[in-house]
N, C-alpha and C positions, 0 to 999 in steps of 0.2 A: 615580536622583535624585542631584543634587549638593548635599552638605551641608557647610556651613562651620562647623567647630568652633573656638570661640574660648575661650582661657583665658590668663591672665597668665603662668603658668609652663608650660614645656613639658619638664619633667623630673619624676621621681617624688618630689615634695617632700612631699606628704601625700595624704590619702584622695581629695580632689577630683581630683588629677592621676592617681591610679590608676584612678579611674573614667574619666577622659578617655581614657586609652590603651585602656582595656577597650572603650569604646563606639566608638572609631575602629576598632578591629580587628573588632568585631562588624559594623559597617556595611559595612566593606570586604569581609568574608567573604560578605555578602549582595549584593555587586555594585554597591554605590553608590560614587560618586566622593566622596572626603573631602578638603576643603581645610582648611589649618591657618592660624591667625593667633595669634601670641603675641609674647613678648619674648625677645630673644636672651640667652643665658646660657651660661656655659662648661659647664654640666651638661646642656644640652639633648639630647634625642633627636634623631636626624636627621629631617629633613622636606624634602621637595621645595620647600615654600613658604618655607623659611628666609630667602631674600633679601628677603621682604616683612615679616619680623619687625622690631619696633622696637628701638632701642638699649636696653641694660640701664638700669633705673631703680633708683637706690638711695634707700632710705628710712631710713637710719640717721643717727645723730647725729654721725658723724665727718667730715661734709662741711664744706667752706669755706662762708662766708656766701653767696657768689655762687652756689654749687651748691644751698644750701638754698632761696634765693629762686627759683631756676629750678624746683626740685622742687615747690615750693608751687604755682606756676602750672600746672605739668604735671599735678599730681594733680587740679586742678579741671577741666582740659580739655586734652587732648593734641593739639596740632596735627600732630605727627609721627604719632600713631596714626591720625588722620583721613586724612592724606595716604597713609600706607602701605596702610591698608585700601582706600582709594579705588583705588590703584594695582593692588592684588591683584585687585579686582573688574573693573577696566577691562582688565587683561591676561589674566586667567585665567577670566573669565566670571562672570555673576551666578548665585549659588547659588540653589537652589529654596528653601532654608531655612537660617537661621542658628541653630546650637545653642550657646548661650553658657553659661559657667560663671563662675568668678571673674575679674573684670576691674577692680574698684575700685583707684584710686590708681596703678596701673602702666599699664594700658591706658586706663582712665577711660571714662565714658559717652560719650566722642566716638565710640565704636564704634556706639552707638545712632543717633547723628546720620546716620552713613554708611548704616547698614542701613535707616533710615527713608527717607532720600533715594532709595534704589533700590527702595523698596517691598518689601523682603525680609522674609518672615515671621520672627519671632523667638521661639524657645523658650528659656527660661532654666531650667536645672537648678539648683536652690538647694542650695548646700553649707553655708550658714550663714544668718544673719539679716540680712545687709546690706541687703536689699530693704526692710526695715521699720525699721531702726535704724542710726545711725552707729556704734554699738557692736555690731559684726557677731556677736559670740558672746553678747550679752546677759549678760555676766559682768564684774564689776568688784569690786575690793577684797575678793576672796575669797568673793563671794556672787553670787546671781543679781541682775542689774540690769535692770529693765524701766521705767527712769524715763522713757523717751521715749514710752510708750504714750499715745495711739495714733500721733501724729506730732509729738510735742513734741521735735524734734530737738535743740534747744539746751539741753535738760535735761541732756545729757551734760556740759555745761561746768560747771554748778553742782556736779555730782556728780564731776567729774574722771574720768569712766568710761574715757577712753582713755589708758592708761598713766599714770594718776594725774597728768595734766597738764592745766592750764587751756588752754594754747595748742594741744596736740594735740587735745584734746576740741573746741575752738572750730573748728579746721580741718576735723575730720571732720563736724561738725554743719553748718558752712557748705557743705561740698561736698554733703552729702545734700540740704540745703534747696534749694540752687541747681538741682540736677538733678530734684528731685521736684516742687518748688513753682514754680520760675521757668522754667527751660527745658523742664520736663516731658518730659525725654528718656526717663524710665522708662516713659512712655506708649507708647513703641515696642514694648514687649514684648507679644506676643500670647498667650502661655501660659507658665505656670510648672510645673515638675516638682518635686514634693517628695518626696525619698526616704523620708520617714517620715510617718505620719499626725500625729504630734506637730507636726512642722514645718508641715505643711499647715494644721492647725488654728490654729497660732500666727500665721501670716502673714494668715489670714483674720480672726482675732481683731483684728489691727492694721489691718484695712481693706482688704487686697487682695481683689479681686473673686473670690468663690468659684468662679465659672464659668470662671475662667481657671486654676484650680489643679487639677493632676492628680497624684494620688499614685501613684508607681511606685517600689518598692524598688530598691536598687542590685543590680548583677549581678556575678557572678564566673564564670569558666570552671571549673565544678565538675569537669570531666573531668581537669583538671590536679592535683587534690587526691586523694591516696589516704588514705582513712580506715583506720587500723589502731590497734587498742587496745594501746598500749604501756604498760608499767608506769611510771606517772608518777614522775618524779625530782625535780620542783620545780614552782613556780608561776612564771608568767611575765607580764611586762608588755612590750607592744611598741608604741612610738609616741614622741610628742614629750614632752620633759621640761619641761612647762609647768604653771603653777599650776592652771589650769582642769581639767587632767587628773587632779588629786588625787594626784600622785606623792609629795608629802610626807606626806600622809594615809596612803598605802599603806606608806610606810617606818615610820610610827608603828605601824601595825597589826602589821607583821612584827617590831617590836621586842618585841611581846607574844608572838611565836611563834619563839623562838630555834631550835626543832627543825625548822622548816620553811624550805626554801631558796626564795629569790626571785631571779629574774634579770630585769634591766632591759635591754632592747635599744632604743637610740635616741639622741637628743641633744636639747639645748634649753637654755633660759635658766636652768633650775633645777639643772642638773647639778653645778655647784660646791657649791650648798647641800646637794644630796643626798649628795655625797661627804663633805662636812664632817659632816653628821648621822651617816652610816654610821661615820666614823672616831671621832667623839665618843662614840658609844654602842657601840663595839667589836663592830659587827654582822658577824660572820663568816659569817652565813647569806645575805648579800646580795652580788650580783655585777652589775656594769654593763658592758655591752658596747656598742660603737659600732653605728650603724645598719647593718642587714643586710636585704636585700630578696629577694623571689622565693623560689625553692626552698631557698635557704640558710636563710632565717628559718623556713620551714616545718619544716625539720628540728628546729629548737629548739622550735617550738610543739607538734609532735605528741608530743614526749617529756614535756610538762607535764601535771601533774594537772589544771590549769585555767589558762585565760587570766584575767588580772586587768584590769579596766577600771573603775576607781574614779573616774570623772569627776565634776566638781562643776558643770559647765555643761550647757546643754540639748543634749546629743549628738543628732545627726541620725540617721544610719544607718550606724554605724561599720563600715567594711570589715573591720577586724581581727577583729570578732566573726564575720563571714561566713567569713573565712579559718579561724578556729579551729574553727567548726562543721563546715565542709567537711573538715577534717582529723580530725573525730571527737573533738574536745576541747571539753568544757564551759567555760562562762564564768561568772566571778563578777563581777557588774556592779552598779553603783549604781542605785537606784530613781529615775531622773531622765531627762527627755526621751525620745528614741526608743529608749533601751536596753530599756525595759520591753516594747516591742512584739516584741523578739527573744528575750529571756530569760523563760522560764516557770519560776518558782521550783520547784526540785525536779524538774523534767522534763528540761530540757536545760542547766541551770546553776542558779545561786543568785543572789538579789538581796540587796543590803544597802543601808543608808542612806547617802546622800551626806554629806559633812562630818563622818563619824563613824568614827574609826580602830577603836574598839572593835567596832562593827557589822561592819566589814571582817574583823577578827580572828575574830569569831564565825562568820562565813560560812566562813572557811577551816577552822575547827575542824569545822564541820558537813560540809564537803566531805570531810573525812577519814573520815567514818562512812558515806559513800555509795559506790555503785558508779560510779566515774567513767566506766567503759567503757560502762555502760548509758546514762548521761547523754549520753555522746558519740555513741552510736548514734542517739538521739533528736535530737540536735543536727544531725547529718548529714541526717536525714530532713526536718527543718524547713527547713534552708537549701535543700535540693533543691526544696522546695515554693514558696519565695518568690524565690529568686535565679537560677533557671534563665535561661540567656542567650536562648533562643528566646522564652520568655514575655516577658522584658524587651523583646526586639526588637519583638515584635508590639505591645506597649503603647506604646513610644516612637515607632514608626512611625505608629501611629494618631493620636498627638498631632501629629506633623509633617504628616500628610495633612489633618488638620482645619484647621490654621492656614493651610496652602496654599490649601485650598478656600475658607475664609473670606475670605482676602485677594483671591482672584479675584472672589468675589461683590461685595466692597466696591469693587474697582476697576471693575467693570462698571457699577456704579451712579453712579460719579463721571464 
């Protein structure tokens, strides 16, 4: 089978990209031909299909007015993306199925126009809530934001849901309205894959056809992880330093826990604020390290008493939890979104309340009274049961085969 994988970033920027490279490798190991389509970037992984990638697209506020105007029209519909994808298909062949991930603003729904034109079945693995809301993480102003339910896209403008800006909120709402209500390009999607039951239920709640939604947990190559119960030296957070991840709340919690060490590994918009909080409160129990990936970060995780994931948004199926579980390390996570599908309180980790630093601190104190090695053993057994690569492969291939078959039936009737 020839499978076209589409994502706006082609380097390990976040969880969606980690999954992208994981599924590409898995499909290749099973003998499938995998085509890539993405955006050029200096950090990109190598790809045979790189000549077809579009030029880098900037979305920051440091551009000249001319560039800002160009970016505005690009994020609505990218002619370059359309032409490049068309060229890829014309020169390298029509894929049997397109497997798309994150494409908004950089690649734009112009990809859907090309895929629809060539009658290519489309499967969209959802990594956030963009399919149902311009506010892709349903989080704004430090709290959950579902003002657009079910499809009131322009409600984000009144609420300034996007970066606390009327203009950016309007642009995001207009883009979503244009492609959902006017061009109806989102209608080119034949099936959605939701990596958590929570996300699946949420998009159905907003109006996505339940018959098109398939719930399949993310996968990792468990053979690459060695679970060994080491004496925990600290607690650890690995990920982006952004508000919705609750990093400041986590710092507040460890302010109550001067005897417990906390290591942050990552980067993000709140790093300066984090460092100021640490300095102002003379927190000698906290250390911040830059982003580390792969085996190097696993060395840090496996020496932890527990991984901390104190998110305040509707997390989907965080790969970092799967990483920790595979290494035999329990997780302390907030009771929100898809996190509760992974952590069973007192069995493979602990749950605490989101938006509540004291609840986080209490969970850490509770962890100190438990056998973290036993929790870690149960965590490893659990991740083996839901994230096995071969199980994931069989499920995703079933979705691919179904949409291909349905497309053939539809074409035969026309």
